[in-house]
C-alpha positions in Angstrom: -26.1 4.9 -0.3 -25.8 7.0 -3.1 -22.3 8.6 -3.8 -23.5 12.5 -3.3 -20.1 13.7 -4.7 -20.3 11.8 -8.2 -20.8 13.8 -11.1 -24.4 14.1 -12.9 -23.1 12.3 -15.7 -22.2 9.4 -14.1 -25.0 6.7 -13.6 -26.0 5.1 -10.0 -26.1 1.0 -10.1 -25.1 -1.8 -8.5 -21.9 -4.0 -9.0 -23.8 -6.9 -9.9 -25.5 -5.0 -12.8 -22.0 -4.2 -14.3 -19.8 -7.2 -13.7 -20.3 -11.0 -13.1 -18.1 -12.7 -10.2 -17.7 -16.6 -11.6 -16.5 -19.1 -9.1 -12.8 -20.5 -9.4 -12.2 -24.3 -9.8 -10.5 -26.8 -7.9 -7.0 -27.5 -8.6 -5.0 -30.0 -6.5 -1.7 -27.9 -5.0 0.4 -30.9 -6.2 -0.5 -30.1 -9.9 0.5 -26.5 -9.1 3.7 -26.7 -10.5 3.8 -26.3 -14.5 5.8 -23.8 -16.1 3.2 -22.2 -18.2 0.1 -20.2 -16.9 -0.4 -18.5 -13.6 -2.4 -20.1 -10.9 -4.3 -17.5 -8.6 -5.9 -18.0 -5.2 -6.7 -15.6 -2.4 -3.6 -14.5 -1.6 -2.3 -14.1 -5.2 -0.2 -16.1 -7.5 0.3 -19.7 -5.9 2.0 -21.4 -8.7 1.8 -22.5 -12.4 -0.3 -24.8 -14.6 0.0 -26.0 -18.1 -3.4 -24.8 -19.0 -5.6 -21.9 -17.9 -9.1 -22.0 -16.7 -9.4 -18.5 -18.4 -7.9 -17.6 -21.7 -7.6 -14.0 -21.7 -6.4 -11.4 -19.1 -8.7 -11.1 -15.9 -9.3 -10.0 -12.1 -9.1 -12.5 -9.3 -11.1 -12.0 -6.2 -10.5 -13.6 -2.7 -13.9 -15.7 -1.6 -12.1 -17.5 1.3 -9.3 -16.7 3.3 -8.2 -13.3 2.4 -11.5 -12.8 1.0 -11.9 -9.1 -1.1 -8.0 -9.2 -1.8 -8.1 -8.2 -5.5 -5.5 -9.2 -8.2 -5.1 -8.7 -11.9 -3.4 -11.1 -14.5 -2.7 -9.8 -17.9 -2.1 -13.3 -19.5 -4.3 -16.3 -19.3 -4.9 -17.8 -15.6 -5.9 -20.7 -13.4 -8.2 -19.1 -10.4 -8.6 -22.1 -7.7 -11.9 -22.4 -6.0 -10.7 -19.9 -2.9 -11.6 -17.1 -5.4 -14.1 -15.5 -7.8 -12.9 -14.2 -11.3 -14.1 -11.6 -13.9 -13.1 -12.0 -17.4 -15.8 -10.3 -19.2 -15.7 -6.6 -19.3 -17.9 -5.6 -21.8 -15.1 -3.4 -23.4 -14.5 -1.4 -20.3 -10.6 -1.4 -19.3 -9.8 -4.0 -17.0 -7.3 -1.9 -14.7 -10.3 0.4 -14.3 -12.2 -2.2 -12.5 -9.1 -3.7 -10.9 -9.2 0.0 -9.1 -12.7 0.3 -8.5 -12.6 -3.3 -6.7 -9.8 -2.3 -4.9 -11.8 0.9 -3.8 -14.9 -0.9 -2.5 -15.1 -2.7 1.2 -14.8 -6.3 -0.4 -12.8 -7.4 2.9 -15.5 -6.0 5.3 -18.4 -8.1 3.8 -17.8 -11.4 5.9 -20.9 -13.2 6.9 -19.2 -16.6 8.0 -18.9 -18.4 11.2 -16.2 -20.4 10.4 -13.9 -19.6 7.5 -14.0 -15.7 6.4 -15.5 -15.3 3.4 -17.2 -13.2 0.7 -20.3 -13.7 -0.1 -21.1 -13.1 -4.0 -24.7 -11.5 -3.6 -23.1 -9.3 -0.8 -20.6 -8.1 -3.3 -23.3 -7.9 -5.9 -25.3 -5.4 -4.0 -22.4 -2.8 -3.5 -23.4 0.4 -4.9 -21.4 2.3 -7.6 -21.2 5.3 -9.4 -20.9 3.9 -13.4 -18.8 6.6 -15.4 -18.8 6.8 -19.3 -16.7 4.6 -20.8 -14.0 7.1 -22.2 -14.0 8.4 -18.9 -12.9 5.2 -17.3 -10.1 5.0 -20.0 -9.0 8.3 -18.5 -9.4 7.4 -14.8 -7.3 4.0 -15.1 -4.5 6.0 -16.9 -4.5 8.5 -14.2 -4.6 5.8 -11.3 -1.5 4.0 -13.1 0.5 7.1 -13.0 -0.3 8.7 -9.6 -0.5 5.2 -7.6 3.0 3.9 -9.8 4.1 7.2 -7.8 2.9 6.3 -4.6 4.3 2.7 -4.8 7.6 3.9 -5.5 7.4 6.4 -2.6 6.6 3.6 -0.5 9.2 1.2 -1.7 12.1 3.9 -1.0 10.6 4.5 2.5 10.4 0.9 3.3 13.9 0.6 2.5 15.0 2.7 5.3 14.7 0.4 8.5 17.2 -2.1 6.6 19.6 0.9 6.4 19.2 1.8 9.7 19.3 -1.6 11.3 22.8 -1.9 9.3 23.5 1.8 10.8 22.8 0.4 14.3 25.1 -2.5 13.4 27.8 -0.6 12.4 27.5 1.5 15.0 28.1 -1.5 17.7 30.6 -3.0 15.4 32.8 0.7 15.7 32.1 0.9 19.7 33.6 -2.7 20.5 36.6 -2.1 18.5 37.5 1.4 19.6 36.7 2.9 16.6 33.8 4.8 17.8 35.9 7.1 20.3 39.1 7.3 18.4 38.6 11.0 18.4 37.7 11.2 22.0 41.2 9.7 22.4 42.6 12.3 20.2 43.7 9.5 18.0 45.9 7.9 20.6 45.5 3.8 19.8 48.6 2.9 21.9 46.2 1.9 25.2 43.8 -0.1 23.2 43.0 -2.9 25.6 41.4 -6.0 24.4 40.2 -8.8 27.0 38.1 -11.7 27.4 35.1 -11.2 29.3 36.3 -13.5 31.8 39.4 -11.8 32.3 37.3 -8.4 32.7 35.8 -10.0 35.7 32.4 -10.7 34.1 30.5 -12.8 36.0 28.1 -15.6 34.0 25.2 -18.2 35.1 23.3 -20.0 33.3 19.4 -19.9 33.6 17.8 -22.7 35.8 17.3 -25.9 33.6 16.7 -29.8 34.5 14.1 -30.3 37.3 14.3 -26.6 38.5 11.6 -25.0 36.5 9.1 -27.0 34.5 6.7 -25.7 31.9 3.8 -26.9 34.4 5.3 -24.0 36.7 4.0 -21.4 34.9 1.2 -19.5 35.8 -0.9 -16.6 34.6 -0.5 -13.0 35.9 2.5 -14.1 38.3 6.5 -13.0 38.5 7.9 -12.5 34.9 10.3 -15.1 33.5 12.7 -13.7 31.1 13.5 -15.8 28.0 15.3 -14.9 24.6 11.9 -14.2 23.1 11.4 -11.3 25.9 14.4 -9.6 24.7 14.8 -7.4 21.4 16.7 -4.5 20.3 18.2 -4.1 23.8 14.8 -4.2 25.9 13.0 -6.3 28.0 9.0 -6.7 27.3 7.7 -9.7 29.7 4.8 -11.7 29.1 1.7 -12.2 30.9 1.6 -15.6 29.7 5.1 -16.6 31.0 5.2 -15.9 34.6 5.5 -18.2 37.8 4.0 -17.8 41.3 5.6 -16.0 44.3 6.4 -19.2 45.9 8.1 -20.8 42.9 9.9 -17.3 42.9 11.4 -17.7 46.2 12.5 -21.1 45.5 14.8 -19.9 42.7 16.7 -17.2 44.5 19.8 -17.9 42.5 18.2 -16.6 39.1 16.5 -13.7 40.2 17.4 -11.0 38.1 18.6 -7.6 39.8 18.6 -3.9 38.4 22.1 -3.6 36.6 22.2 -7.5 35.7 22.8 -7.9 31.8 20.4 -10.6 30.4 21.4 -12.4 27.4 19.6 -15.1 25.5 21.6 -18.3 25.1 19.5 -20.1 22.2 18.2 -19.7 18.8 19.2 -16.0 17.4 22.5 -14.5 18.9 22.5 -11.3 20.2 19.4 -10.8 22.1 20.8 -8.9 25.3 19.5 -6.0 27.6 20.2 -4.6 30.9 17.6 -5.1 33.5 16.5 -1.4 34.4 13.4 -2.4 36.6 13.6 -3.5 40.2 10.2 -5.3 39.4 10.8 -9.0 40.7 11.9 -10.8 37.5 13.2 -14.4 37.0 16.0 -15.2 34.4 14.5 -17.9 32.4 15.9 -21.2 31.0 17.0 -19.9 27.7 18.8 -17.0 29.0 21.6 -16.3 31.0 23.0 -13.6 33.8 26.0 -11.6 33.4 27.3 -9.6 36.2 30.3 -7.0 35.6 32.7 -6.2 38.4 34.2 -2.7 39.1 35.9 -2.1 35.8 33.0 -2.4 33.7 29.4 -1.0 32.8 26.5 -2.9 32.3 25.5 -0.9 29.5 28.8 -1.4 28.1 28.5 -5.2 28.4 25.0 -5.1 26.5 26.6 -3.3 23.6 29.4 -6.0 23.2 26.8 -8.6 23.5 24.6 -7.0 20.9 27.5 -6.3 18.2 27.8 -8.1 15.2 31.6 -9.0 16.5 30.1 -10.8 19.4 27.1 -12.5 17.5 29.5 -13.6 14.9 31.5 -15.3 17.6 28.8 -16.9 19.2 27.4 -18.3 15.7 31.0 -20.0 15.3 31.8 -21.0 18.7 28.5 -22.0 20.1 27.1 -25.7 20.4 24.3 -27.7 19.2 23.3 -29.1 15.8 19.8 -27.9 15.6 19.8 -24.7 17.6 22.8 -22.7 18.7 23.2 -23.1 22.6 25.6 -20.5 24.4 27.3 -21.8 27.7 29.5 -20.1 30.0 33.0 -21.0 28.5 31.9 -19.2 24.8 30.6 -16.2 26.7 33.9 -15.9 29.0 36.2 -16.5 26.0 34.7 -13.4 23.7 37.5 -10.9 23.4 36.9 -7.3 22.7 38.1 -3.9 23.4 37.4 -2.9 27.2 39.0 0.5 27.8 38.5 2.5 31.0 35.5 3.2 32.8 35.6 6.8 31.4 35.5 5.8 28.0 32.9 3.0 28.5 30.9 6.0 29.6 31.5 8.0 26.5 30.9 5.0 24.1 27.4 4.5 25.7 26.4 8.1 25.6 27.6 7.9 22.0 25.7 4.9 21.0 22.5 6.3 23.1 22.8 9.2 21.1 23.5 7.6 17.5 20.6 5.3 18.3 18.1 7.6 19.5 18.8 9.7 16.2 18.0 6.8 14.3 15.1 5.8 16.3 13.6 9.5 15.3 14.4 8.9 11.5 12.8 5.6 12.0 9.6 7.1 13.8 9.2 9.6 11.0 9.4 6.7 8.0 6.6 4.7 10.0 4.6 8.0 9.9 5.2 8.7 6.2 4.3 5.5 5.7 1.1 5.4 7.2 0.2 8.7 5.3 1.7 7.2 1.7 -0.9 4.2 2.8 -3.6 6.6 3.4 -2.7 8.5 0.2 -3.4 5.6 -2.0 -6.8 5.5 -0.7 -7.5 8.7 -0.9 -6.2 9.0 -4.3 -8.9 6.1 -5.1 -11.4 8.2 -3.3 -11.0 11.2 -5.6 -11.2 9.1 -8.7 -14.5 7.3 -7.8 -15.7 10.8 -6.9 -14.8 12.0 -10.5 -12.3 14.7 -9.1 -9.4 13.3 -11.0 -11.2 14.0 -14.4 -13.3 17.0 -13.4 -11.4 18.9 -16.0 -11.5 16.3 -18.9 -15.5 16.2 -18.8 -15.2 20.3 -19.2 -13.0 19.5 -22.2 -14.6 16.6 -23.6 -18.7 16.9 -23.1 -19.5 14.9 -26.5 -17.7 11.7 -24.7 -20.0 11.4 -21.6 -23.4 12.4 -23.3 -25.7 10.6 -25.6 -24.4 7.3 -27.1 -21.6 7.9 -25.1 -22.8 8.0 -21.4 -23.0 5.8 -18.5 -26.8 5.3 -19.2 -26.1 3.9 -22.7 -23.2 2.0 -21.5 -25.3 0.1 -18.7 -28.0 -0.5 -21.4 -25.4 -2.1 -23.6 -24.1 -4.4 -20.9 -27.3 -5.3 -19.6 -28.0 -6.4 -23.5 -25.1 -8.1 -23.6 -25.4 -10.1 -20.5 -29.2 -11.1 -21.9 -27.9 -12.5 -25.1 -25.3 -14.9 -23.5 -27.5 -15.9 -20.6 -28.6 -19.8 -21.1 -32.2 -20.0 -22.1 -34.1 -22.0 -19.3 -35.1 -25.5 -20.0 -38.9 -26.2 -20.2 -39.7 -29.6 -19.4 -42.6 -31.0 -21.6 -45.6 -32.9 -20.1 -46.0 -36.5 -20.9 -49.4 -38.3 -21.3 -49.6 -40.7 -18.6 
């Protein structure tokens, strides 16, 4: 389809009439460890090699796997056989074609039934509108500036979730040390009480193990089994593929999760803990533990304790296991933290919830902004290839887009150059019998 929005001085043609995609060359992974020239695959740079296949700057286009991905090398490089490469631009700016190829829907042209891939003829058939050479240079310069600003904005936004994660951790640390409610106590630290969880009446039960629950007991669409993988950021997200039958569930009554229980992962990454808020049947999995509080503690405060940096650091240092960290009941019961009155626990939970909700709102705003920034990059490219970024430039420089400087003249020159280097067909001579 023709670009109806392109300037009249641009020339409609196909990608294959302007550039040539050349096949990359096989290069064993074991020799991609040199110290000289970059090696490119469909995912980008994958190593170094002592000799380049391409001896000048060029573009790399994914052919298999991450097909349609476009990368640029400003120095000699080696494109491997999962890629195409472009090394002859016929005097056109390489960065213009880097952006043009990024804009084209090359990653939507897969016709393969096994390994996803980009057929060269499909790429060649893509319709483009070719600007005059001088305008290509102006477009490339403008895109360099605008997209650099977009990338800088994106990089700053992507740092915010990490900052928010540290903020949440600092809130949890303050909560279990008494600092979060110091002002609420009017600065009075005399009654700060530190207890081990066992001393605070916390009951701990390890999930079923041994012959109690096997992988063969799992069914699809049954009663959820809650393992560490289902616990994240204080939330339980059951999996439909990790469930058991009603009959098996009833046989494991000791590990039924009740509303108000705190379930904590005892394997792998420490700090996975959540209060059970659902009244639907759920079972504590083999990799988890059930914690139940007495009259002197709130389940929500116990969750805060278990997710805090204080607990995570202690668990990592005190847990057993050489290959994977494993909690046991003794380790959990020996965790010593700030254990105030129920009134102060309630205030701590309220403040943590309030601060986390504020962080969640910021994170959602950041995610929305990131989505807009990602759309902005594509929008800028679209404007560039509709000629909108250079509209005033064309008005100011009519002599650079007409006559021998026109897009038609550029295309004819490219065709002539390509024809001149095209290898002549070999003619087989007939021999007399």
